[in-house]
C-alpha positions in Angstrom: 116.0 -71.2 -55.8 119.0 -69.5 -57.4 120.3 -71.3 -60.4 122.2 -70.2 -63.5 120.2 -70.0 -66.7 122.9 -71.4 -68.9 126.3 -73.0 -68.2 129.0 -74.0 -70.6 129.1 -77.6 -69.3 125.8 -78.9 -67.7 127.3 -82.1 -66.3 129.5 -80.2 -63.8 126.4 -78.5 -62.4 124.5 -81.8 -62.2 126.4 -83.3 -59.3 126.2 -86.8 -57.9 123.8 -88.3 -55.4 125.7 -91.0 -53.6 125.1 -93.1 -50.5 122.7 -92.7 -47.6 122.3 -89.9 -45.2 123.6 -90.6 -41.7 123.0 -87.2 -40.2 119.7 -85.4 -39.9 117.6 -88.6 -40.3 115.8 -88.3 -37.0 113.1 -85.8 -36.2 113.1 -84.3 -32.7 109.5 -83.1 -32.3 106.0 -84.2 -33.4 104.5 -87.7 -33.9 104.5 -88.1 -37.7 107.0 -87.6 -40.5 107.4 -88.2 -44.2 110.0 -90.7 -45.5 111.3 -90.9 -49.1 111.1 -94.4 -50.5 113.6 -93.7 -53.3 116.3 -91.3 -54.3 115.5 -88.7 -56.9 115.7 -85.1 -57.9 113.1 -82.3 -57.8 113.0 -79.2 -59.9 112.7 -75.6 -58.5 108.9 -75.6 -59.1 108.1 -78.6 -56.9 
């Protein structure tokens, strides 16, 4: 994942995670899916 090593102000790079997704929430093939139970962040190694 491309990410700058250092920035002058880190809070600008952080962003905000608001609201719920209303697009891309349905899968079109298969019988099983994974669903997130809570909002959160993952790092580039996960």
